[in-house]
C-alpha positions in Angstrom: 113.6 76.7 68.2 113.7 78.8 72.0 110.5 78.0 71.8 110.1 74.4 72.0 112.6 74.2 74.6 110.4 76.7 76.7 107.1 74.7 76.5 109.5 71.3 76.2 111.4 71.5 79.1 108.7 71.9 81.9 106.4 68.8 80.0 110.0 66.8 80.5 110.5 68.4 84.0 106.6 67.1 85.0 107.5 63.4 83.4 110.7 63.2 85.0 109.2 64.1 88.6 106.6 61.9 88.2 108.7 58.7 88.6 112.0 60.4 90.6 109.9 63.2 92.0 110.1 61.2 95.9 113.8 60.8 95.9 116.0 63.0 98.2 117.3 64.8 95.7 114.1 65.7 93.8 113.9 69.6 95.0 117.1 69.9 93.5 115.6 68.4 89.9 112.7 70.8 90.0 114.8 73.3 90.7 117.0 72.8 88.0 114.7 72.4 85.3 112.9 75.5 86.6 116.3 77.2 85.8 116.1 76.1 82.3 112.9 77.1 82.0 114.1 80.7 82.5 116.9 80.5 80.5 115.2 79.3 77.5 112.8 82.6 78.3 115.8 84.8 78.8 116.6 83.4 75.4 113.4 84.0 73.7 113.1 87.2 75.1 116.6 88.7 73.6 115.4 87.1 70.8 111.8 88.9 70.2 113.9 92.8 71.8 116.1 92.2 68.9 113.8 91.0 66.0 110.0 92.2 67.3 107.2 89.9 67.3 107.2 86.7 65.6 105.4 83.9 64.6 106.4 80.8 65.5 105.5 77.1 63.6 104.4 75.9 60.5 100.8 77.8 60.8 101.7 80.2 63.2 100.6 78.4 66.8 102.0 80.3 68.5 102.4 84.6 68.6 105.3 86.2 70.9 105.4 90.0 71.2 106.3 92.6 73.5 103.1 92.2 75.8 103.6 88.2 76.8 107.5 88.2 76.5 107.1 90.1 79.0 104.9 87.6 81.1 106.6 84.9 80.1 109.8 86.0 81.7 108.2 87.2 85.1 106.5 83.8 85.1 109.7 81.6 84.7 112.0 84.2 86.6 109.4 83.6 89.6 108.5 79.9 89.1 112.9 79.3 89.5 112.7 81.3 92.5 109.3 79.8 94.0 111.2 76.3 93.5 114.1 77.5 95.4 112.3 78.4 97.7 110.2 74.9 97.9 113.5 72.9 98.1 113.6 73.2 102.4 109.8 74.3 102.6 108.8 70.8 101.5 111.6 69.1 102.7 110.2 70.3 106.4 106.9 69.9 105.5 107.9 65.8 104.9 109.9 66.0 108.3 106.7 67.3 110.1 104.4 64.2 108.6 102.1 66.7 106.7 103.6 65.2 103.2 104.5 61.4 102.3 107.0 60.3 99.5 103.6 59.7 97.0 102.4 63.6 97.6 105.9 65.0 97.2 106.4 63.1 93.9 102.4 64.5 92.9 103.6 68.2 94.5 107.3 68.0 91.9 105.4 66.4 89.2 102.5 68.9 89.4 104.3 72.2 89.7 106.4 71.7 86.4 103.6 70.7 84.3 101.3 73.6 86.4 104.5 76.4 84.8 104.3 74.7 81.4 100.4 75.1 80.8 100.9 78.6 82.2 103.8 79.4 79.6 101.1 77.6 76.8 98.4 79.9 77.3 101.0 82.7 77.2 102.5 82.1 74.2 100.2 80.1 72.0 98.0 82.1 68.9 95.0 80.0 69.3 92.2 81.3 71.5 91.3 78.0 71.9 94.6 76.2 72.5 94.6 80.0 75.4 91.5 77.7 77.1 92.8 74.6 76.8 96.0 75.7 78.7 93.8 77.5 81.6 91.8 74.8 82.2 94.8 72.6 82.2 96.6 75.1 84.6 92.9 74.9 86.7 93.4 70.5 86.6 96.9 71.2 88.4 96.2 73.4 91.1 93.3 71.7 92.2 96.1 68.9 92.9 98.4 71.0 94.5 95.9 72.6 96.9 94.7 69.7 98.1 97.7 68.7 98.2 97.4 67.7 102.4 94.6 65.6 102.4 93.2 67.7 105.1 88.9 68.0 105.3 89.8 71.8 105.3 92.4 71.2 102.1 90.2 69.0 99.9 87.1 71.4 100.5 89.2 74.3 99.1 90.4 72.6 96.0 86.5 71.1 95.2 85.7 74.7 95.8 88.4 76.0 93.7 87.3 73.2 90.9 84.2 73.8 91.1 84.1 77.9 90.8 86.8 78.0 88.3 85.1 75.0 86.3 82.1 77.5 86.0 83.9 80.2 84.8 86.4 78.0 82.5 83.0 77.0 80.8 81.6 80.4 80.7 85.1 81.4 79.3 84.3 78.3 76.4 81.1 80.0 75.5 82.9 83.3 75.5 85.2 81.6 72.8 82.2 80.0 71.1 81.0 83.4 70.3 84.4 85.0 69.1 84.6 82.1 66.6 80.8 82.5 65.5 82.0 86.1 64.5 85.3 85.4 63.0 83.9 82.5 60.6 81.7 85.4 59.1 85.1 87.0 58.1 88.0 84.6 58.3 85.9 81.7 57.1 85.6 78.4 58.9 88.9 76.6 60.4 91.6 76.7 63.2 92.5 80.0 61.6 89.4 81.7 62.8 90.3 81.3 66.6 93.9 82.6 65.4 94.8 85.8 67.6 96.7 87.6 64.8 93.8 86.5 62.2 91.4 88.2 64.2 93.2 91.4 65.0 94.1 92.1 61.5 90.6 92.0 60.8 88.7 93.0 64.3 87.4 96.4 62.6 85.0 94.2 60.6 83.9 91.5 63.3 80.5 91.9 64.4 80.1 94.7 67.4 76.7 93.1 69.3 78.2 89.5 69.1 82.0 90.6 69.9 80.4 92.5 73.1 78.4 89.4 74.1 81.8 87.6 73.8 83.7 89.4 76.4 81.0 89.4 78.9 81.4 85.5 79.3 85.2 85.8 78.3 85.8 88.8 81.2 83.0 86.5 83.7 85.2 83.7 83.1 88.5 84.2 82.9 87.8 87.1 85.7 86.9 84.1 87.9 90.8 82.8 87.9 91.9 86.2 88.1 89.7 86.6 91.4 87.8 89.9 90.8 85.1 90.1 93.1 82.4 88.8 93.1 83.9 85.7 91.7 86.9 85.4 93.9 85.5 83.2 96.9 87.9 80.4 95.8 91.2 82.1 96.3 91.5 82.4 100.2 90.6 79.2 100.4 93.1 78.0 97.8 95.9 80.3 99.7 95.3 79.4 103.0 94.7 75.3 102.6 97.7 74.4 100.1 101.2 74.9 100.2 103.1 78.0 100.4 104.8 77.5 97.1 101.9 77.0 95.5 100.3 80.1 96.9 103.3 82.3 95.7 102.9 81.3 92.3 99.2 81.6 92.4 99.6 85.4 93.3 102.3 85.9 91.7 101.8 84.0 88.4 98.1 82.2 87.5 96.6 85.6 88.0 98.5 87.7 85.9 98.3 84.7 82.9 94.0 85.0 83.7 94.3 88.7 83.1 96.5 88.5 80.1 93.2 86.4 78.9 91.0 88.9 79.3 93.4 92.1 77.7 93.7 90.1 74.5 90.1 89.8 74.5 89.5 93.5 75.2 91.8 94.5 72.0 89.5 93.1 69.7 86.7 94.1 71.0 87.8 97.6 71.6 88.8 97.6 67.5 85.1 96.0 66.8 83.5 99.0 68.5 85.5 101.9 67.2 87.3 102.5 70.7 84.1 102.3 72.4 84.4 102.2 75.8 82.3 98.7 76.8 85.0 96.3 77.8 87.2 99.1 79.9 83.7 100.6 81.4 83.4 96.8 82.3 86.7 96.2 83.6 86.7 99.3 85.7 83.9 98.1 87.2 84.7 94.6 88.8 88.6 96.5 89.3 87.4 98.9 91.8 84.7 96.7 93.6 87.3 94.6 93.9 89.4 96.5 95.2 87.1 98.0 97.8 85.3 94.9 99.0 88.7 92.9 99.6 90.2 95.6 101.4 87.1 95.4 104.4 87.5 92.2 104.1 91.1 92.2 104.4 90.1 94.0 108.1 88.2 90.9 109.1 91.1 88.1 108.5 92.8 86.0 111.0 94.6 83.5 109.3 97.7 85.4 107.8 97.9 83.5 104.3 93.8 84.6 103.5 94.9 88.3 104.6 97.8 88.2 101.7 94.9 86.3 99.4 92.7 89.3 99.9 95.6 92.1 99.2 95.9 89.9 96.0 92.4 90.4 95.2 92.8 94.3 95.8 95.6 94.5 93.7 94.6 92.6 90.9 91.2 94.6 90.7 93.4 97.8 90.7 95.5 96.5 87.7 92.3 95.3 86.3 90.7 99.1 86.9 94.2 100.6 85.1 93.8 98.6 82.2 90.1 98.8 82.0 91.2 102.9 82.0 92.9 102.4 78.4 95.9 104.9 77.3 99.4 104.8 77.7 99.8 106.1 81.1 97.6 104.1 82.1 98.6 100.7 80.6 102.1 101.5 81.6 101.4 101.6 85.3 99.2 98.8 84.9 102.1 96.6 83.8 104.5 98.0 86.4 101.9 96.8 88.8 101.7 93.3 87.2 105.4 93.3 88.0 105.9 94.6 91.5 102.9 92.8 93.1 104.1 89.1 91.7 107.2 90.0 93.1 106.6 91.5 95.9 103.6 89.5 97.0 106.0 86.2 95.9 108.3 87.1 98.3 105.8 87.7 101.5 104.5 84.3 100.6 108.2 82.8 101.0 108.5 85.0 104.2 105.1 83.7 106.0 105.8 80.2 104.6 108.9 79.9 106.9 106.9 82.2 109.5 104.2 79.7 110.0 106.3 76.6 109.5 108.2 77.6 112.9 105.2 78.9 114.5 103.5 75.8 114.0 99.8 77.6 113.3 98.8 80.4 110.6 96.7 82.6 113.0 98.7 85.7 113.5 97.6 86.1 117.2 99.7 83.2 117.9 102.7 84.4 115.6 104.7 87.0 117.7 108.5 88.5 117.9 109.3 87.1 114.6 112.5 89.9 114.3 113.4 87.7 117.3 113.4 84.6 117.3 113.7 84.5 113.0 115.0 88.0 112.6 115.7 86.6 108.4 112.0 85.7 108.6 110.7 88.5 110.8 112.6 91.6 108.0 112.0 89.6 105.3 107.9 89.5 106.2 107.5 93.4 107.6 109.7 94.7 104.5 107.6 93.0 102.1 104.5 93.8 103.6 105.6 97.8 103.4 106.8 97.6 100.0 103.0 95.5 98.8 101.5 98.7 100.8 102.7 101.2 98.9 105.4 102.8 100.8 108.1 104.8 98.9 110.3 103.9 97.6 109.8 100.5 96.8 107.7 100.2 92.9 104.1 99.9 94.1 104.1 103.0 94.9 105.6 104.3 91.8 102.8 102.3 89.9 100.0 103.0 92.3 101.1 106.4 92.5 100.6 106.4 88.2 97.3 104.8 88.6 95.9 107.0 91.2 96.5 110.1 89.1 95.3 109.1 85.8 92.4 108.4 87.7 92.3 111.7 88.7 92.2 113.0 85.8 90.4 110.5 83.3 87.7 109.8 86.0 87.9 112.1 89.2 85.0 110.4 91.0 86.7 106.9 91.1 89.3 108.5 93.3 87.9 109.0 96.7 86.8 105.4 96.0 90.2 104.1 95.5 92.3 106.1 98.2 89.5 105.5 100.8 89.9 101.3 99.7 94.1 101.5 99.8 94.2 103.3 103.0 91.5 100.7 104.8 94.2 97.7 103.3 97.5 99.7 104.8 96.0 100.2 108.6 94.3 96.3 108.4 97.4 94.8 107.2 100.0 97.0 109.0 98.3 96.7 112.5 98.1 92.6 112.1 101.8 91.9 111.2 103.5 94.6 113.0 103.0 93.1 116.4 103.8 89.2 114.5 107.0 91.2 113.5 107.9 93.0 116.7 105.5 92.0 119.3 106.9 90.4 122.6 107.4 86.4 122.8 108.8 84.5 125.1 110.0 81.8 122.4 113.8 81.3 122.4 116.0 82.9 119.5 116.3 79.6 116.6 120.0 78.8 116.1 119.4 78.3 112.6 117.6 81.4 110.4 116.3 80.2 106.8 118.0 80.6 103.7 115.4 83.3 102.7 117.9 84.8 99.7 114.8 85.0 97.4 112.9 87.0 99.7 115.3 89.7 99.3 116.5 89.1 95.8 112.8 90.2 95.2 112.7 93.0 97.2 115.8 94.4 95.6 113.8 94.1 92.4 110.8 95.8 93.8 112.6 98.9 94.8 115.3 98.9 91.9 112.0 99.4 90.3 110.7 102.1 92.7 113.8 104.2 92.1 114.9 103.5 88.6 113.2 101.4 85.6 115.8 100.7 82.9 115.8 101.9 80.2 115.0 99.2 78.1 112.3 97.6 80.3 110.5 101.2 80.2 110.7 100.8 76.3 109.3 97.1 77.1 106.3 98.8 79.0 105.8 101.4 76.3 105.4 98.8 73.4 103.4 96.5 75.2 101.2 99.5 76.2 101.3 100.2 72.9 99.6 96.4 71.8 96.7 97.0 74.3 95.2 100.2 72.9 97.4 103.1 74.7 
């Protein structure tokens, strides 16, 4: 029952807000539906923790295990806190004339549908429906990225649509190849794309076809992850779309796309008997993403684009860790997924208010936040320190595990990772420090924004750096085992 609430609530929210999304109380309705979805996710999580993996639906349409229920809980939580943040943010955007009532209605309805499509992608047991859900998520976010209807926003939305459309088409071809391999063993029909059926017979699937399918699936879904050289849509979408959408793109959608890649990797590894083709491809894409993103961070002048490249860097690091495989690397990748989602969304919350107050996204024109907006200033500097891997925040713990595992398994890659992380640290901290502590002649604002979601997220990231609760560590270990750890 909780499964149907989880998927039904965002759909109901999208329909409701399609009619009332422009009303004065629409932000509260959006937040209420997001809270209800979070409660349903918590209910589902408790059920899985108590009873283990379950198939839901008469034909097993949905499958929930430790891996995807962890991402469901994370997605619902960040979606709720982003809905809270967007309440004052979008009201200010409307007051400034950047959105009208019709666009506000589009924003709220599309936001709920976007969350619903991600949750469908995470919970479906059918690889074909997973593809459909990812395509639906692409279409809803195109509408959100183009919300402001400026030439730059429309260009970013079209770029996002075209590049991700090509990527998702490649993923479709990979899914067709997967079905072709499965049909030889499972027979024709929808069951041949059921992940649980595929996982049960993965050692009997044709290895050559599975390898070819994985190449298309990695390139296709990797476009949505933002892996280099498939990344060029991501900075534009972050820079031109509303900041709440930047938060959920970085914190949630990239994880969902990587989830699709990992479900495919499990099948390929089984078909190849543990051979490392899939892992090698993921390590190569991941390492290239970390290195290129770190170098491009140095060239940015727009604060949202800079943090977009930071997302590419961290998703590359997670992809690299999953590619290495093994219990420790998979555990570290799952932990890094969590802390990156929480930290990056918190940073975009702070950046959103900072750019609204300054009236610009150009970093050179934003100075002295600690004086004019102490709440924003502290939120931004603490978030930046956290995402750069400074102890005792959780990003340090996950990066430490990834780097030490790399030293043990692939020592040749260690200097590349350390160099890239060092370049990113110097570039990002050098840009953010004057934004927060630089000199300014602007007066202190009489009212500080409510940034409770920022400090809640950062508190959780700090906790995960100091102490991982036993049940959460057990959760990560179970998920790592499912991924072949």
